[in-house]
Chimera marker file (.cmm) of the C-alpha trace (Angstrom):
<marker_set name="trace">
<marker id="1" x="-13.816" y="-5.282" z="15.539" r="1" g="1" b="0" radius="0.5"/>
<marker id="2" x="-11.694" y="-2.316" z="15.096" r="1" g="1" b="0" radius="0.5"/>
<marker id="3" x="-8.847" y="-3.993" z="13.237" r="1" g="1" b="0" radius="0.5"/>
<marker id="4" x="-11.583" y="-5.469" z="10.802" r="1" g="1" b="0" radius="0.5"/>
<marker id="5" x="-13.127" y="-2.070" z="10.268" r="1" g="1" b="0" radius="0.5"/>
<marker id="6" x="-9.722" y="-0.550" z="9.639" r="1" g="1" b="0" radius="0.5"/>
<marker id="7" x="-8.524" y="-3.304" z="7.261" r="1" g="1" b="0" radius="0.5"/>
<marker id="8" x="-11.931" y="-3.067" z="5.352" r="1" g="1" b="0" radius="0.5"/>
<marker id="9" x="-11.431" y="0.639" z="4.967" r="1" g="1" b="0" radius="0.5"/>
<marker id="10" x="-8.176" y="0.007" z="3.068" r="1" g="1" b="0" radius="0.5"/>
<marker id="11" x="-10.157" y="-1.754" z="0.325" r="1" g="1" b="0" radius="0.5"/>
<marker id="12" x="-11.519" y="1.887" z="-0.378" r="1" g="1" b="0" radius="0.5"/>
<marker id="13" x="-8.591" y="3.878" z="0.500" r="1" g="1" b="0" radius="0.5"/>
<marker id="14" x="-6.074" y="1.873" z="-1.707" r="1" g="1" b="0" radius="0.5"/>
<marker id="15" x="-7.953" y="2.619" z="-4.952" r="1" g="1" b="0" radius="0.5"/>
<marker id="16" x="-8.481" y="6.299" z="-3.744" r="1" g="1" b="0" radius="0.5"/>
<marker id="17" x="-4.513" y="6.511" z="-3.222" r="1" g="1" b="0" radius="0.5"/>
<marker id="18" x="-3.899" y="4.925" z="-6.555" r="1" g="1" b="0" radius="0.5"/>
<marker id="19" x="-5.810" y="7.677" z="-8.408" r="1" g="1" b="0" radius="0.5"/>
<marker id="20" x="-4.777" y="10.578" z="-6.195" r="1" g="1" b="0" radius="0.5"/>
<marker id="21" x="-1.877" y="12.837" z="-7.414" r="1" g="1" b="0" radius="0.5"/>
<marker id="22" x="1.511" y="11.499" z="-6.103" r="1" g="1" b="0" radius="0.5"/>
<marker id="23" x="3.513" y="14.356" z="-7.508" r="1" g="1" b="0" radius="0.5"/>
<marker id="24" x="3.129" y="17.442" z="-9.711" r="1" g="1" b="0" radius="0.5"/>
<marker id="25" x="5.874" y="17.642" z="-12.293" r="1" g="1" b="0" radius="0.5"/>
<marker id="26" x="6.786" y="19.482" z="-15.352" r="1" g="1" b="0" radius="0.5"/>
<marker id="27" x="9.160" y="18.577" z="-18.139" r="1" g="1" b="0" radius="0.5"/>
<marker id="28" x="9.912" y="14.983" z="-17.114" r="1" g="1" b="0" radius="0.5"/>
<marker id="29" x="11.282" y="12.722" z="-19.743" r="1" g="1" b="0" radius="0.5"/>
<marker id="30" x="9.072" y="9.820" z="-18.992" r="1" g="1" b="0" radius="0.5"/>
<marker id="31" x="5.863" y="11.566" z="-18.114" r="1" g="1" b="0" radius="0.5"/>
<marker id="32" x="4.201" y="14.270" z="-20.175" r="1" g="1" b="0" radius="0.5"/>
<marker id="33" x="1.804" y="15.011" z="-17.386" r="1" g="1" b="0" radius="0.5"/>
<marker id="34" x="1.319" y="17.853" z="-14.821" r="1" g="1" b="0" radius="0.5"/>
<marker id="35" x="0.005" y="15.515" z="-12.072" r="1" g="1" b="0" radius="0.5"/>
<marker id="36" x="1.250" y="12.004" z="-11.818" r="1" g="1" b="0" radius="0.5"/>
<marker id="37" x="-0.778" y="9.308" z="-9.855" r="1" g="1" b="0" radius="0.5"/>
<marker id="38" x="0.021" y="5.598" z="-9.564" r="1" g="1" b="0" radius="0.5"/>
<marker id="39" x="-2.500" y="4.889" z="-12.274" r="1" g="1" b="0" radius="0.5"/>
<marker id="40" x="-1.464" y="7.563" z="-14.647" r="1" g="1" b="0" radius="0.5"/>
<marker id="41" x="2.059" y="6.726" z="-14.176" r="1" g="1" b="0" radius="0.5"/>
<marker id="42" x="1.291" y="2.883" z="-14.907" r="1" g="1" b="0" radius="0.5"/>
<marker id="43" x="-0.501" y="4.054" z="-18.058" r="1" g="1" b="0" radius="0.5"/>
<marker id="44" x="2.755" y="5.774" z="-19.309" r="1" g="1" b="0" radius="0.5"/>
<marker id="45" x="4.838" y="2.908" z="-18.257" r="1" g="1" b="0" radius="0.5"/>
<marker id="46" x="2.805" y="0.380" z="-20.174" r="1" g="1" b="0" radius="0.5"/>
<marker id="47" x="3.461" y="2.520" z="-23.342" r="1" g="1" b="0" radius="0.5"/>
<marker id="48" x="7.221" y="2.737" z="-22.697" r="1" g="1" b="0" radius="0.5"/>
<marker id="49" x="8.564" y="-0.135" z="-20.496" r="1" g="1" b="0" radius="0.5"/>
<marker id="50" x="6.174" y="-3.292" z="-20.114" r="1" g="1" b="0" radius="0.5"/>
<marker id="51" x="8.435" y="-4.980" z="-17.698" r="1" g="1" b="0" radius="0.5"/>
<marker id="52" x="8.784" y="-2.059" z="-15.300" r="1" g="1" b="0" radius="0.5"/>
<marker id="53" x="4.960" y="-1.543" z="-15.651" r="1" g="1" b="0" radius="0.5"/>
<marker id="54" x="4.460" y="-5.226" z="-14.625" r="1" g="1" b="0" radius="0.5"/>
<marker id="55" x="6.723" y="-4.834" z="-11.620" r="1" g="1" b="0" radius="0.5"/>
<marker id="56" x="5.096" y="-1.741" z="-10.486" r="1" g="1" b="0" radius="0.5"/>
<marker id="57" x="1.613" y="-3.094" z="-11.036" r="1" g="1" b="0" radius="0.5"/>
<marker id="58" x="2.497" y="-6.103" z="-8.917" r="1" g="1" b="0" radius="0.5"/>
<marker id="59" x="4.058" y="-3.893" z="-5.965" r="1" g="1" b="0" radius="0.5"/>
<marker id="60" x="1.682" y="-0.929" z="-6.072" r="1" g="1" b="0" radius="0.5"/>
<marker id="61" x="-1.631" y="-2.551" z="-6.911" r="1" g="1" b="0" radius="0.5"/>
<marker id="62" x="-1.800" y="-6.279" z="-6.645" r="1" g="1" b="0" radius="0.5"/>
<marker id="63" x="0.184" y="-7.098" z="-3.428" r="1" g="1" b="0" radius="0.5"/>
<marker id="64" x="-1.320" y="-4.428" z="-1.071" r="1" g="1" b="0" radius="0.5"/>
<marker id="65" x="-4.710" y="-5.334" z="-2.240" r="1" g="1" b="0" radius="0.5"/>
<marker id="66" x="-4.144" y="-9.119" z="-2.038" r="1" g="1" b="0" radius="0.5"/>
<marker id="67" x="-2.777" y="-8.669" z="1.417" r="1" g="1" b="0" radius="0.5"/>
<marker id="68" x="-5.730" y="-6.725" z="2.573" r="1" g="1" b="0" radius="0.5"/>
<marker id="69" x="-8.309" y="-9.193" z="1.081" r="1" g="1" b="0" radius="0.5"/>
<marker id="70" x="-6.325" y="-11.955" z="2.510" r="1" g="1" b="0" radius="0.5"/>
<marker id="71" x="-6.152" y="-10.316" z="5.995" r="1" g="1" b="0" radius="0.5"/>
<marker id="72" x="-9.818" y="-9.706" z="5.862" r="1" g="1" b="0" radius="0.5"/>
<marker id="73" x="-10.444" y="-13.417" z="5.305" r="1" g="1" b="0" radius="0.5"/>
<marker id="74" x="-8.233" y="-14.327" z="8.158" r="1" g="1" b="0" radius="0.5"/>
<marker id="75" x="-9.923" y="-11.872" z="10.480" r="1" g="1" b="0" radius="0.5"/>
<marker id="76" x="-13.524" y="-13.215" z="9.553" r="1" g="1" b="0" radius="0.5"/>
<marker id="77" x="-12.364" y="-16.848" z="10.032" r="1" g="1" b="0" radius="0.5"/>
<marker id="78" x="-12.487" y="-17.702" z="6.291" r="1" g="1" b="0" radius="0.5"/>
<marker id="79" x="-8.797" y="-18.288" z="5.933" r="1" g="1" b="0" radius="0.5"/>
<marker id="80" x="-6.285" y="-20.176" z="8.204" r="1" g="1" b="0" radius="0.5"/>
<marker id="81" x="-4.302" y="-17.773" z="10.521" r="1" g="1" b="0" radius="0.5"/>
<marker id="82" x="-1.250" y="-19.793" z="9.491" r="1" g="1" b="0" radius="0.5"/>
<marker id="83" x="-1.017" y="-17.795" z="6.302" r="1" g="1" b="0" radius="0.5"/>
<marker id="84" x="-0.509" y="-14.462" z="8.422" r="1" g="1" b="0" radius="0.5"/>
<marker id="85" x="3.343" y="-14.492" z="7.916" r="1" g="1" b="0" radius="0.5"/>
<marker id="86" x="2.909" y="-14.653" z="4.083" r="1" g="1" b="0" radius="0.5"/>
<marker id="87" x="0.315" y="-11.883" z="4.227" r="1" g="1" b="0" radius="0.5"/>
<marker id="88" x="2.666" y="-9.713" z="6.329" r="1" g="1" b="0" radius="0.5"/>
<marker id="89" x="5.423" y="-10.362" z="3.859" r="1" g="1" b="0" radius="0.5"/>
<marker id="90" x="3.329" y="-9.149" z="1.053" r="1" g="1" b="0" radius="0.5"/>
<marker id="91" x="2.896" y="-5.896" z="2.809" r="1" g="1" b="0" radius="0.5"/>
<marker id="92" x="6.572" y="-5.382" z="3.121" r="1" g="1" b="0" radius="0.5"/>
<marker id="93" x="6.960" y="-5.784" z="-0.657" r="1" g="1" b="0" radius="0.5"/>
<marker id="94" x="4.244" y="-3.202" z="-1.207" r="1" g="1" b="0" radius="0.5"/>
<marker id="95" x="6.407" y="-0.820" z="0.951" r="1" g="1" b="0" radius="0.5"/>
<marker id="96" x="9.165" y="-1.081" z="-1.773" r="1" g="1" b="0" radius="0.5"/>
<marker id="97" x="6.947" y="0.816" z="-4.323" r="1" g="1" b="0" radius="0.5"/>
<marker id="98" x="6.733" y="3.898" z="-1.804" r="1" g="1" b="0" radius="0.5"/>
<marker id="99" x="10.552" y="3.765" z="-1.694" r="1" g="1" b="0" radius="0.5"/>
<marker id="100" x="10.741" y="3.661" z="-5.519" r="1" g="1" b="0" radius="0.5"/>
<marker id="101" x="8.543" y="6.575" z="-5.838" r="1" g="1" b="0" radius="0.5"/>
<marker id="102" x="10.524" y="8.632" z="-3.377" r="1" g="1" b="0" radius="0.5"/>
<marker id="103" x="13.709" y="7.672" z="-5.046" r="1" g="1" b="0" radius="0.5"/>
<marker id="104" x="12.408" y="8.868" z="-8.384" r="1" g="1" b="0" radius="0.5"/>
<marker id="105" x="11.303" y="12.034" z="-6.935" r="1" g="1" b="0" radius="0.5"/>
<marker id="106" x="14.806" y="12.575" z="-5.290" r="1" g="1" b="0" radius="0.5"/>
<marker id="107" x="16.703" y="11.736" z="-8.576" r="1" g="1" b="0" radius="0.5"/>
<marker id="108" x="14.421" y="14.028" z="-10.738" r="1" g="1" b="0" radius="0.5"/>
<marker id="109" x="15.079" y="16.822" z="-8.183" r="1" g="1" b="0" radius="0.5"/>
<marker id="110" x="18.785" y="16.231" z="-8.002" r="1" g="1" b="0" radius="0.5"/>
<marker id="111" x="19.176" y="16.149" z="-11.871" r="1" g="1" b="0" radius="0.5"/>
<marker id="112" x="17.184" y="19.382" z="-12.159" r="1" g="1" b="0" radius="0.5"/>
<marker id="113" x="15.197" y="18.334" z="-15.227" r="1" g="1" b="0" radius="0.5"/>
<marker id="114" x="12.126" y="20.472" z="-14.107" r="1" g="1" b="0" radius="0.5"/>
<marker id="115" x="10.083" y="21.259" z="-11.124" r="1" g="1" b="0" radius="0.5"/>
<marker id="116" x="8.752" y="18.407" z="-8.899" r="1" g="1" b="0" radius="0.5"/>
<marker id="117" x="6.501" y="18.784" z="-5.854" r="1" g="1" b="0" radius="0.5"/>
<marker id="118" x="5.038" y="15.876" z="-3.923" r="1" g="1" b="0" radius="0.5"/>
<marker id="119" x="1.175" y="15.818" z="-3.823" r="1" g="1" b="0" radius="0.5"/>
<marker id="120" x="-1.288" y="14.582" z="-1.028" r="1" g="1" b="0" radius="0.5"/>
<marker id="121" x="-1.745" y="11.297" z="-2.830" r="1" g="1" b="0" radius="0.5"/>
<marker id="122" x="1.929" y="10.258" z="-1.961" r="1" g="1" b="0" radius="0.5"/>
<marker id="123" x="1.196" y="10.858" z="1.789" r="1" g="1" b="0" radius="0.5"/>
<marker id="124" x="-2.139" y="8.870" z="1.399" r="1" g="1" b="0" radius="0.5"/>
<marker id="125" x="-0.438" y="5.937" z="-0.502" r="1" g="1" b="0" radius="0.5"/>
<marker id="126" x="2.339" y="5.810" z="2.185" r="1" g="1" b="0" radius="0.5"/>
<marker id="127" x="-0.197" y="5.850" z="5.150" r="1" g="1" b="0" radius="0.5"/>
<marker id="128" x="-2.189" y="3.087" z="3.498" r="1" g="1" b="0" radius="0.5"/>
<marker id="129" x="0.800" y="0.963" z="3.281" r="1" g="1" b="0" radius="0.5"/>
<marker id="130" x="1.823" y="1.764" z="6.906" r="1" g="1" b="0" radius="0.5"/>
<marker id="131" x="-1.669" y="1.128" z="8.101" r="1" g="1" b="0" radius="0.5"/>
<marker id="132" x="-1.683" y="-2.198" z="6.275" r="1" g="1" b="0" radius="0.5"/>
<marker id="133" x="1.604" y="-3.157" z="7.967" r="1" g="1" b="0" radius="0.5"/>
<marker id="134" x="0.392" y="-2.104" z="11.447" r="1" g="1" b="0" radius="0.5"/>
<marker id="135" x="-3.011" y="-3.906" z="10.964" r="1" g="1" b="0" radius="0.5"/>
<marker id="136" x="-1.363" y="-7.015" z="9.814" r="1" g="1" b="0" radius="0.5"/>
<marker id="137" x="0.991" y="-7.192" z="12.851" r="1" g="1" b="0" radius="0.5"/>
<marker id="138" x="-1.791" y="-6.275" z="15.246" r="1" g="1" b="0" radius="0.5"/>
<marker id="139" x="-4.076" y="-9.066" z="13.760" r="1" g="1" b="0" radius="0.5"/>
<marker id="140" x="-1.159" y="-11.513" z="14.151" r="1" g="1" b="0" radius="0.5"/>
<marker id="141" x="-0.614" y="-10.481" z="17.671" r="1" g="1" b="0" radius="0.5"/>
<marker id="142" x="-4.320" y="-10.671" z="18.593" r="1" g="1" b="0" radius="0.5"/>
<marker id="143" x="-4.597" y="-14.071" z="17.167" r="1" g="1" b="0" radius="0.5"/>
<marker id="144" x="-1.575" y="-15.317" z="19.005" r="1" g="1" b="0" radius="0.5"/>
<marker id="145" x="-2.478" y="-13.905" z="22.473" r="1" g="1" b="0" radius="0.5"/>
<marker id="146" x="-4.792" y="-16.073" z="24.679" r="1" g="1" b="0" radius="0.5"/>
<marker id="147" x="-8.319" y="-14.901" z="25.043" r="1" g="1" b="0" radius="0.5"/>
<marker id="148" x="-9.158" y="-12.908" z="28.136" r="1" g="1" b="0" radius="0.5"/>
<marker id="149" x="-11.290" y="-14.835" z="30.338" r="1" g="1" b="0" radius="0.5"/>
<marker id="150" x="-13.739" y="-12.941" z="32.638" r="1" g="1" b="0" radius="0.5"/>
<marker id="151" x="-13.321" y="-13.570" z="36.414" r="1" g="1" b="0" radius="0.5"/>
<marker id="152" x="-15.942" y="-15.747" z="37.981" r="1" g="1" b="0" radius="0.5"/>
<marker id="153" x="-17.922" y="-13.494" z="40.452" r="1" g="1" b="0" radius="0.5"/>
<marker id="154" x="-18.744" y="-16.495" z="42.557" r="1" g="1" b="0" radius="0.5"/>
<marker id="155" x="-14.995" y="-17.083" z="43.674" r="1" g="1" b="0" radius="0.5"/>
<link id1="1" id2="2" r="1" g="1" b="0" radius="0.2"/>
<link id1="2" id2="3" r="1" g="1" b="0" radius="0.2"/>
<link id1="3" id2="4" r="1" g="1" b="0" radius="0.2"/>
<link id1="4" id2="5" r="1" g="1" b="0" radius="0.2"/>
<link id1="5" id2="6" r="1" g="1" b="0" radius="0.2"/>
<link id1="6" id2="7" r="1" g="1" b="0" radius="0.2"/>
<link id1="7" id2="8" r="1" g="1" b="0" radius="0.2"/>
<link id1="8" id2="9" r="1" g="1" b="0" radius="0.2"/>
<link id1="9" id2="10" r="1" g="1" b="0" radius="0.2"/>
<link id1="10" id2="11" r="1" g="1" b="0" radius="0.2"/>
<link id1="11" id2="12" r="1" g="1" b="0" radius="0.2"/>
<link id1="12" id2="13" r="1" g="1" b="0" radius="0.2"/>
<link id1="13" id2="14" r="1" g="1" b="0" radius="0.2"/>
<link id1="14" id2="15" r="1" g="1" b="0" radius="0.2"/>
<link id1="15" id2="16" r="1" g="1" b="0" radius="0.2"/>
<link id1="16" id2="17" r="1" g="1" b="0" radius="0.2"/>
<link id1="17" id2="18" r="1" g="1" b="0" radius="0.2"/>
<link id1="18" id2="19" r="1" g="1" b="0" radius="0.2"/>
<link id1="19" id2="20" r="1" g="1" b="0" radius="0.2"/>
<link id1="20" id2="21" r="1" g="1" b="0" radius="0.2"/>
<link id1="21" id2="22" r="1" g="1" b="0" radius="0.2"/>
<link id1="22" id2="23" r="1" g="1" b="0" radius="0.2"/>
<link id1="23" id2="24" r="1" g="1" b="0" radius="0.2"/>
<link id1="24" id2="25" r="1" g="1" b="0" radius="0.2"/>
<link id1="25" id2="26" r="1" g="1" b="0" radius="0.2"/>
<link id1="26" id2="27" r="1" g="1" b="0" radius="0.2"/>
<link id1="27" id2="28" r="1" g="1" b="0" radius="0.2"/>
<link id1="28" id2="29" r="1" g="1" b="0" radius="0.2"/>
<link id1="29" id2="30" r="1" g="1" b="0" radius="0.2"/>
<link id1="30" id2="31" r="1" g="1" b="0" radius="0.2"/>
<link id1="31" id2="32" r="1" g="1" b="0" radius="0.2"/>
<link id1="32" id2="33" r="1" g="1" b="0" radius="0.2"/>
<link id1="33" id2="34" r="1" g="1" b="0" radius="0.2"/>
<link id1="34" id2="35" r="1" g="1" b="0" radius="0.2"/>
<link id1="35" id2="36" r="1" g="1" b="0" radius="0.2"/>
<link id1="36" id2="37" r="1" g="1" b="0" radius="0.2"/>
<link id1="37" id2="38" r="1" g="1" b="0" radius="0.2"/>
<link id1="38" id2="39" r="1" g="1" b="0" radius="0.2"/>
<link id1="39" id2="40" r="1" g="1" b="0" radius="0.2"/>
<link id1="40" id2="41" r="1" g="1" b="0" radius="0.2"/>
<link id1="41" id2="42" r="1" g="1" b="0" radius="0.2"/>
<link id1="42" id2="43" r="1" g="1" b="0" radius="0.2"/>
<link id1="43" id2="44" r="1" g="1" b="0" radius="0.2"/>
<link id1="44" id2="45" r="1" g="1" b="0" radius="0.2"/>
<link id1="45" id2="46" r="1" g="1" b="0" radius="0.2"/>
<link id1="46" id2="47" r="1" g="1" b="0" radius="0.2"/>
<link id1="47" id2="48" r="1" g="1" b="0" radius="0.2"/>
<link id1="48" id2="49" r="1" g="1" b="0" radius="0.2"/>
<link id1="49" id2="50" r="1" g="1" b="0" radius="0.2"/>
<link id1="50" id2="51" r="1" g="1" b="0" radius="0.2"/>
<link id1="51" id2="52" r="1" g="1" b="0" radius="0.2"/>
<link id1="52" id2="53" r="1" g="1" b="0" radius="0.2"/>
<link id1="53" id2="54" r="1" g="1" b="0" radius="0.2"/>
<link id1="54" id2="55" r="1" g="1" b="0" radius="0.2"/>
<link id1="55" id2="56" r="1" g="1" b="0" radius="0.2"/>
<link id1="56" id2="57" r="1" g="1" b="0" radius="0.2"/>
<link id1="57" id2="58" r="1" g="1" b="0" radius="0.2"/>
<link id1="58" id2="59" r="1" g="1" b="0" radius="0.2"/>
<link id1="59" id2="60" r="1" g="1" b="0" radius="0.2"/>
<link id1="60" id2="61" r="1" g="1" b="0" radius="0.2"/>
<link id1="61" id2="62" r="1" g="1" b="0" radius="0.2"/>
<link id1="62" id2="63" r="1" g="1" b="0" radius="0.2"/>
<link id1="63" id2="64" r="1" g="1" b="0" radius="0.2"/>
<link id1="64" id2="65" r="1" g="1" b="0" radius="0.2"/>
<link id1="65" id2="66" r="1" g="1" b="0" radius="0.2"/>
<link id1="66" id2="67" r="1" g="1" b="0" radius="0.2"/>
<link id1="67" id2="68" r="1" g="1" b="0" radius="0.2"/>
<link id1="68" id2="69" r="1" g="1" b="0" radius="0.2"/>
<link id1="69" id2="70" r="1" g="1" b="0" radius="0.2"/>
<link id1="70" id2="71" r="1" g="1" b="0" radius="0.2"/>
<link id1="71" id2="72" r="1" g="1" b="0" radius="0.2"/>
<link id1="72" id2="73" r="1" g="1" b="0" radius="0.2"/>
<link id1="73" id2="74" r="1" g="1" b="0" radius="0.2"/>
<link id1="74" id2="75" r="1" g="1" b="0" radius="0.2"/>
<link id1="75" id2="76" r="1" g="1" b="0" radius="0.2"/>
<link id1="76" id2="77" r="1" g="1" b="0" radius="0.2"/>
<link id1="77" id2="78" r="1" g="1" b="0" radius="0.2"/>
<link id1="78" id2="79" r="1" g="1" b="0" radius="0.2"/>
<link id1="79" id2="80" r="1" g="1" b="0" radius="0.2"/>
<link id1="80" id2="81" r="1" g="1" b="0" radius="0.2"/>
<link id1="81" id2="82" r="1" g="1" b="0" radius="0.2"/>
<link id1="82" id2="83" r="1" g="1" b="0" radius="0.2"/>
<link id1="83" id2="84" r="1" g="1" b="0" radius="0.2"/>
<link id1="84" id2="85" r="1" g="1" b="0" radius="0.2"/>
<link id1="85" id2="86" r="1" g="1" b="0" radius="0.2"/>
<link id1="86" id2="87" r="1" g="1" b="0" radius="0.2"/>
<link id1="87" id2="88" r="1" g="1" b="0" radius="0.2"/>
<link id1="88" id2="89" r="1" g="1" b="0" radius="0.2"/>
<link id1="89" id2="90" r="1" g="1" b="0" radius="0.2"/>
<link id1="90" id2="91" r="1" g="1" b="0" radius="0.2"/>
<link id1="91" id2="92" r="1" g="1" b="0" radius="0.2"/>
<link id1="92" id2="93" r="1" g="1" b="0" radius="0.2"/>
<link id1="93" id2="94" r="1" g="1" b="0" radius="0.2"/>
<link id1="94" id2="95" r="1" g="1" b="0" radius="0.2"/>
<link id1="95" id2="96" r="1" g="1" b="0" radius="0.2"/>
<link id1="96" id2="97" r="1" g="1" b="0" radius="0.2"/>
<link id1="97" id2="98" r="1" g="1" b="0" radius="0.2"/>
<link id1="98" id2="99" r="1" g="1" b="0" radius="0.2"/>
<link id1="99" id2="100" r="1" g="1" b="0" radius="0.2"/>
<link id1="100" id2="101" r="1" g="1" b="0" radius="0.2"/>
<link id1="101" id2="102" r="1" g="1" b="0" radius="0.2"/>
<link id1="102" id2="103" r="1" g="1" b="0" radius="0.2"/>
<link id1="103" id2="104" r="1" g="1" b="0" radius="0.2"/>
<link id1="104" id2="105" r="1" g="1" b="0" radius="0.2"/>
<link id1="105" id2="106" r="1" g="1" b="0" radius="0.2"/>
<link id1="106" id2="107" r="1" g="1" b="0" radius="0.2"/>
<link id1="107" id2="108" r="1" g="1" b="0" radius="0.2"/>
<link id1="108" id2="109" r="1" g="1" b="0" radius="0.2"/>
<link id1="109" id2="110" r="1" g="1" b="0" radius="0.2"/>
<link id1="110" id2="111" r="1" g="1" b="0" radius="0.2"/>
<link id1="111" id2="112" r="1" g="1" b="0" radius="0.2"/>
<link id1="112" id2="113" r="1" g="1" b="0" radius="0.2"/>
<link id1="113" id2="114" r="1" g="1" b="0" radius="0.2"/>
<link id1="114" id2="115" r="1" g="1" b="0" radius="0.2"/>
<link id1="115" id2="116" r="1" g="1" b="0" radius="0.2"/>
<link id1="116" id2="117" r="1" g="1" b="0" radius="0.2"/>
<link id1="117" id2="118" r="1" g="1" b="0" radius="0.2"/>
<link id1="118" id2="119" r="1" g="1" b="0" radius="0.2"/>
<link id1="119" id2="120" r="1" g="1" b="0" radius="0.2"/>
<link id1="120" id2="121" r="1" g="1" b="0" radius="0.2"/>
<link id1="121" id2="122" r="1" g="1" b="0" radius="0.2"/>
<link id1="122" id2="123" r="1" g="1" b="0" radius="0.2"/>
<link id1="123" id2="124" r="1" g="1" b="0" radius="0.2"/>
<link id1="124" id2="125" r="1" g="1" b="0" radius="0.2"/>
<link id1="125" id2="126" r="1" g="1" b="0" radius="0.2"/>
<link id1="126" id2="127" r="1" g="1" b="0" radius="0.2"/>
<link id1="127" id2="128" r="1" g="1" b="0" radius="0.2"/>
<link id1="128" id2="129" r="1" g="1" b="0" radius="0.2"/>
<link id1="129" id2="130" r="1" g="1" b="0" radius="0.2"/>
<link id1="130" id2="131" r="1" g="1" b="0" radius="0.2"/>
<link id1="131" id2="132" r="1" g="1" b="0" radius="0.2"/>
<link id1="132" id2="133" r="1" g="1" b="0" radius="0.2"/>
<link id1="133" id2="134" r="1" g="1" b="0" radius="0.2"/>
<link id1="134" id2="135" r="1" g="1" b="0" radius="0.2"/>
<link id1="135" id2="136" r="1" g="1" b="0" radius="0.2"/>
<link id1="136" id2="137" r="1" g="1" b="0" radius="0.2"/>
<link id1="137" id2="138" r="1" g="1" b="0" radius="0.2"/>
<link id1="138" id2="139" r="1" g="1" b="0" radius="0.2"/>
<link id1="139" id2="140" r="1" g="1" b="0" radius="0.2"/>
<link id1="140" id2="141" r="1" g="1" b="0" radius="0.2"/>
<link id1="141" id2="142" r="1" g="1" b="0" radius="0.2"/>
<link id1="142" id2="143" r="1" g="1" b="0" radius="0.2"/>
<link id1="143" id2="144" r="1" g="1" b="0" radius="0.2"/>
<link id1="144" id2="145" r="1" g="1" b="0" radius="0.2"/>
<link id1="145" id2="146" r="1" g="1" b="0" radius="0.2"/>
<link id1="146" id2="147" r="1" g="1" b="0" radius="0.2"/>
<link id1="147" id2="148" r="1" g="1" b="0" radius="0.2"/>
<link id1="148" id2="149" r="1" g="1" b="0" radius="0.2"/>
<link id1="149" id2="150" r="1" g="1" b="0" radius="0.2"/>
<link id1="150" id2="151" r="1" g="1" b="0" radius="0.2"/>
<link id1="151" id2="152" r="1" g="1" b="0" radius="0.2"/>
<link id1="152" id2="153" r="1" g="1" b="0" radius="0.2"/>
<link id1="153" id2="154" r="1" g="1" b="0" radius="0.2"/>
<link id1="154" id2="155" r="1" g="1" b="0" radius="0.2"/>
</marker_set>
C-alpha cells in the first residue's frame, strides 16, 4: 500500500518539479531567463534547437511519467508484472536528464559566462527520479518474493 501511495504521489510531484526553478542564471547565451525550470528551458529549446528539445522532452517529461503510470498499473494489477524490467529501464533513462542538467551547470560555471546558482527544483526533480527508481525496484522485489503466510494457531 505504501509503495502505491508513494508512486501515485509522483504523478503530482513530477509536474511540480518540472515547473520549479532548477537554477538561477544571468547572462547565459541560450536562456535569457533569471530562473530556469524544465518547462521554461524546454520552451527556449523549442525556439532554438528542435532536436535537442525532443530529446529533453522525452527524457525529462515523457519517460518518467510513463514509467510512473506503468508502475501504478502494475501495482493495481492492470498491467502484467512481466513489464517491470522495461519500466525500470525507463526510469534509468530519465536519470540521464539529471546528469545533463548537472553537466550544463558545471560547464557554464567553468566557462564563467555569468552567475549560476542551483535552485530547489533541481533537488526536487532529482529526488523524484531517485524515488521512482527505488519504488520501481521495491515493487519488483515485492512481486517476486513469496507471500507471507500466517501461522496456523491450531498447530
